[in-house]
C-alpha positions in Angstrom: 0.1 0.3 0.0 2.7 2.3 1.3 4.0 1.5 -2.4 1.2 2.8 -4.8 1.0 6.1 -3.0 4.5 6.7 -3.4 4.1 5.4 -7.4 0.6 8.2 -7.5 1.9 11.0 -5.4 5.7 10.8 -7.8 3.3 10.7 -11.0 1.1 13.7 -9.7 4.3 15.7 -9.4 5.6 14.8 -12.6 2.1 15.4 -13.8 2.0 18.7 -12.4 5.4 19.1 -14.3 3.7 18.6 -17.3 0.5 20.7 -17.0 2.9 23.6 -16.0 4.8 22.5 -19.7 2.1 22.5 -21.6 -0.3 26.1 -20.2 3.2 28.1 -20.9 3.2 26.5 -24.2 -0.1 27.5 -24.9 -0.1 31.3 -23.6 3.4 32.3 -24.7 4.4 29.1 -27.7 1.5 29.0 -29.6 0.9 33.3 -30.3 5.1 33.0 -31.4 3.6 29.9 -33.6 0.6 31.9 -35.2 3.1 34.9 -36.0 2.8 37.0 -32.8 6.8 39.2 -32.1 7.9 40.0 -29.1 6.6 43.6 -29.8 3.4 42.6 -29.9 3.5 40.5 -27.1 4.6 43.7 -24.5 2.0 45.5 -26.8 -1.1 44.3 -24.4 1.3 46.3 -21.6 1.2 49.1 -22.8 -1.1 51.8 -23.3 -2.5 52.8 -26.4 -0.6 55.9 -27.6 2.9 53.9 -27.4 5.4 54.9 -29.9 7.8 51.3 -31.1 10.7 52.4 -28.8 8.0 51.7 -25.7 6.7 48.5 -26.7 10.1 47.6 -27.6 11.8 49.0 -23.6 8.5 46.9 -22.2 8.8 43.6 -24.8 13.1 43.6 -23.2 12.1 44.1 -19.2 9.0 41.9 -19.7 12.1 39.7 -21.3 10.0 38.5 -24.1 13.1 38.2 -26.0 14.6 35.7 -23.8 14.6 32.1 -25.3 11.7 30.1 -24.9 13.0 28.1 -21.8 14.1 31.2 -20.2 11.2 32.0 -19.8 9.8 28.9 -18.2 12.6 28.9 -15.7 11.8 31.9 -15.2 8.7 31.9 -14.6 8.5 28.5 -12.9 11.4 29.5 -10.1 8.8 32.6 -9.3 6.3 30.2 -8.1 8.8 29.4 -5.6 10.4 31.9 -5.1 8.9 35.3 -6.8 9.8 37.1 -9.1 10.2 41.2 -10.1 8.4 42.3 -13.1 9.8 45.7 -14.9 6.5 47.4 -16.2 8.8 50.7 -17.4 8.0 52.9 -14.3 9.0 50.8 -11.4 10.3 47.0 -10.6 7.0 45.8 -9.3 7.9 42.6 -6.6 5.4 39.2 -7.0 5.5 37.2 -3.6 6.3 33.7 -3.8 4.1 31.6 -4.9 3.8 33.6 -7.6 1.9 32.8 -10.3 1.4 35.8 -12.3 1.5 39.5 -12.0 -1.7 41.4 -14.1 -0.3 44.7 -15.6 -4.3 46.6 -16.0 -4.0 46.3 -12.1 -0.7 46.5 -11.1 -1.5 43.6 -8.4 -0.2 39.9 -7.8 -3.1 36.8 -9.3 -2.3 34.6 -6.4 -3.8 36.7 -3.5 -6.5 37.8 -5.9 -7.0 34.1 -6.3 -6.8 33.4 -3.0 -9.4 36.2 -2.2 -11.8 34.0 -4.3 -11.0 30.2 -3.9 -13.7 30.8 -0.6 -16.4 31.6 -3.1 -15.4 28.5 -5.7 -15.3 25.9 -2.7 -18.7 26.7 -1.2 -20.7 26.4 -4.3 -18.5 23.2 -5.2 -18.2 21.3 -2.0 -22.2 22.2 -1.4 -23.0 21.0 -4.6 -21.2 18.4 -5.0 -22.6 17.2 -1.4 -26.2 17.3 -3.4 -25.7 15.2 -6.0 -23.4 12.6 -4.8 -25.5 12.0 -2.4 -28.8 12.4 -4.6 -27.7 11.1 -7.5 -26.2 8.1 -5.8 -29.7 6.8 -3.8 -32.0 7.7 -6.8 -29.6 5.4 -9.2 -29.8 2.7 -6.2 -33.5 2.5 -5.3 -33.5 2.8 -9.4 -31.5 -0.1 -9.8 -33.3 -2.2 -7.0 -37.0 -1.4 -8.6 -35.6 -2.0 -11.8 -38.7 -1.0 -14.0 -40.6 1.2 -12.1 -42.7 3.6 -11.8 -39.8 5.7 -9.7 -37.7 4.5 -11.8 -39.1 5.3 -15.0 -40.1 9.2 -13.2 -36.4 8.9 -12.3 -34.6 8.7 -15.6 -36.6 10.9 -17.3 -35.5 14.0 -15.2 -32.0 12.8 -14.9 -32.1 13.4 -19.3 -33.8 15.8 -18.5 -30.7 17.9 -15.8 -28.6 15.8 -18.1 -29.6 17.3 -21.9 -30.3 21.5 -20.2 -27.4 23.8 -20.2 -26.2 25.7 -16.5 -27.2 28.7 -18.2 -30.6 28.3 -18.5 -31.1 26.5 -15.6 -30.1 29.0 -13.6 -31.5 32.3 -15.0 -35.3 30.3 -15.3 -34.5 29.2 -11.1 -33.6 32.8 -10.1 -36.4 34.5 -12.1 -39.2 31.9 -10.5 -37.3 31.5 -7.2 -35.2 35.0 -5.9 -37.4 37.0 -8.0 -40.7 35.7 -8.4 -41.0 34.1 -5.4 -38.8 35.8 -3.3 -37.6 31.9 -1.5 -33.9 32.6 -2.1 -31.4 34.8 -2.4 -30.5 37.1 -5.2 -27.5 37.2 -8.2 -24.6 38.4 -6.3 -25.4 37.5 -2.8 -22.3 36.3 -0.7 -21.2 35.6 2.7 -18.5 34.6 4.4 -19.1 31.0 6.5 -17.3 32.6 9.3 -19.6 35.8 9.8 -22.4 34.0 9.5 -23.3 30.4 8.6 -26.4 31.0 7.8 -26.6 33.9 5.5 -23.9 31.8 3.8 -25.9 28.4 3.4 -28.6 31.0 2.1 -27.3 32.9 -0.1 -25.7 29.2 -2.0 -28.7 26.9 -1.5 -30.0 27.9 -5.2 -26.9 27.7 -7.0 -26.3 24.8 -5.1 -29.6 23.3 -5.9 -28.6 24.2 -9.9 -25.4 22.9 -10.2 -26.1 19.6 -8.6 -28.7 19.0 -10.6 -27.1 18.8 -13.3 -25.0 16.3 -12.0 -26.6 14.5 -10.6 -28.6 13.1 -13.1 -25.5 12.1 -14.4 -24.9 10.1 -11.9 -28.1 9.0 -11.0 -27.8 6.8 -14.2 -24.0 5.5 -13.4 -25.4 4.0 -10.7 -28.6 3.3 -12.1 -26.2 1.0 -14.3 -23.4 0.0 -12.6 -25.9 -1.8 -10.0 -27.9 -3.6 -13.3 -24.7 -5.0 -13.1 -22.8 -5.4 -10.3 -26.3 -6.8 -8.7 -26.2 -10.0 -11.1 -22.5 -11.1 -10.7 -22.1 -14.3 -8.6 -21.2 -13.0 -5.4 -24.6 -10.9 -4.8 -26.5 -14.3 -5.3 -24.1 -15.8 -2.6 -24.3 -13.2 -0.4 -27.9 -14.0 -0.7 -27.6 -17.3 -0.6 -25.9 -17.1 2.9 -28.8 -15.2 4.5 -28.0 -12.0 4.3 -30.6 -9.0 4.5 -31.1 -7.2 1.0 -30.2 -4.0 2.5 -27.0 -5.3 3.3 -26.1 -7.1 -0.4 -27.5 -4.0 -2.5 -25.1 -1.9 0.2 -22.3 -3.7 1.3 -21.7 -5.5 -1.5 -24.0 -4.0 -5.2 -23.1 -0.9 -4.7 -19.6 -0.8 -3.2 -18.8 -3.2 -6.2 -20.2 0.3 -8.8 -18.5 2.2 -6.8 -15.8 2.3 -9.1 -16.9 4.1 -11.7 -18.4 7.2 -9.7 -15.0 7.9 -8.2 -13.5 8.6 -11.8 -16.1 10.7 -12.4 -16.7 13.1 -9.3 -12.8 13.3 -9.0 -12.7 14.8 -12.3 -15.9 17.1 -11.6 -14.7 18.2 -8.5 -11.5 18.7 -10.0 -12.6 20.7 -12.6 -15.2 23.0 -10.7 -12.2 24.3 -8.2 -11.1 25.5 -10.8 -13.7 28.0 -11.5 -17.7 27.1 -12.4 -17.2 29.3 -14.9 -21.0 29.8 -15.8 -22.3 28.5 -12.4 -20.7 31.4 -11.2 -21.2 33.8 -14.1 -25.2 33.0 -13.9 -25.7 33.7 -10.5 -22.8 36.6 -10.2 -20.3 34.8 -7.3 -17.2 36.4 -7.8 -15.6 33.2 -7.8 -13.0 31.7 -9.9 -14.4 31.4 -12.4 -16.1 34.7 -12.9 -12.5 36.1 -12.4 -11.6 33.9 -15.8 -13.9 35.8 -17.7 -12.7 39.2 -16.2 -9.5 38.6 -17.2 -10.6 37.2 -20.6 -12.5 40.3 -21.7 -10.2 42.4 -19.8 -7.4 40.6 -22.3 -5.3 40.2 -19.0 -3.1 37.0 -19.7 -2.2 36.7 -16.7 -5.5 36.4 -15.0 -6.5 33.9 -17.6 -2.9 31.7 -16.3 -3.2 31.8 -12.8 -6.5 30.2 -12.7 -5.7 27.7 -15.5 -3.1 26.7 -13.1 -5.2 26.1 -10.0 -7.6 24.8 -12.1 -4.7 21.5 -13.3 -3.1 21.5 -9.2 -6.8 21.0 -8.8 -7.9 18.6 -10.8 -4.4 16.3 -10.6 -4.3 16.3 -7.0 -8.5 15.4 -7.6 -7.2 12.6 -9.2 -4.5 11.4 -6.9 -7.4 11.1 -3.9 -9.7 9.0 -6.2 -6.7 7.0 -7.2 -5.8 6.5 -3.7 -9.8 5.9 -2.7 -9.6 3.2 -5.1 -7.2 1.0 -2.8 -10.0 1.5 -0.5 -12.8 0.3 -1.7 -11.4 -1.9 -4.4 -9.6 -4.4 -2.6 -7.8 -5.8 -6.4 -5.9 -3.1 -6.1 -4.4 -2.9 -3.1 -3.7 -6.5 -4.2 -1.8 -5.1 -7.3 
């Protein structure tokens, strides 16, 4: 087991390095391949009335004339040791961990990410709890009572939940439950859980339910399919022949055998959401990482977008590492290997 954990940790570190290279290449190598010059890249950080000499000085100060591997090493070193940015009128220090420096707001990206992370974390954890419990419960009941009215109704609702996009259900739920009935908070409301837990949950309950509806539908269908396959296995018949109660057979044997694919997609979904639920945060005007990335794209502030991308990749890699470790807990065959 210890060897398995060490091997997975090493693989996660290597994957993070590869992801950082790919991300850096997308933002700095791809523009070069498409014909961009150091002056073109530097023109984003100067005013519209800048002279060619000013643009060249900015490109030189930012190191855009250096070889790409030197730029990558300087950027990677900044994550652990900080970095200094010279934008013409002075040198700005970006303390570690430095994921970039916004020349639009003249602020390091990392503190902005940490300010917005609690919003995205609250949204992701709350919605994930709802869709995991709801999806698995509905999928299990549908599999046990296959062909019943509940099964057909649940799968029909699940199909609708998967089909409807979040920007439609989000705006529709806001118009009905927030502005129409006044049951939930309007968009853009967020309270820190440390300040008022009740108000924190009240502000997020509608985004939680809306986001959970989309994912729980997928989890219900996947759980149902896995349970139908698992409940026909020989070890299920053996468990029943030994006299185990039906709830114990379903939960301890059937559901446990069907959890492996659930864990796989759960790790991916939660990792992606922790990197920013872009559509949900935009629909409900929540000041999270997803909305922060949209602002960076609209304002052409690439350090912001790159910072969110790296943080999202980190969450995805860590979530998959946790899922790999949970495999050994759920499935004894992983420990045996």
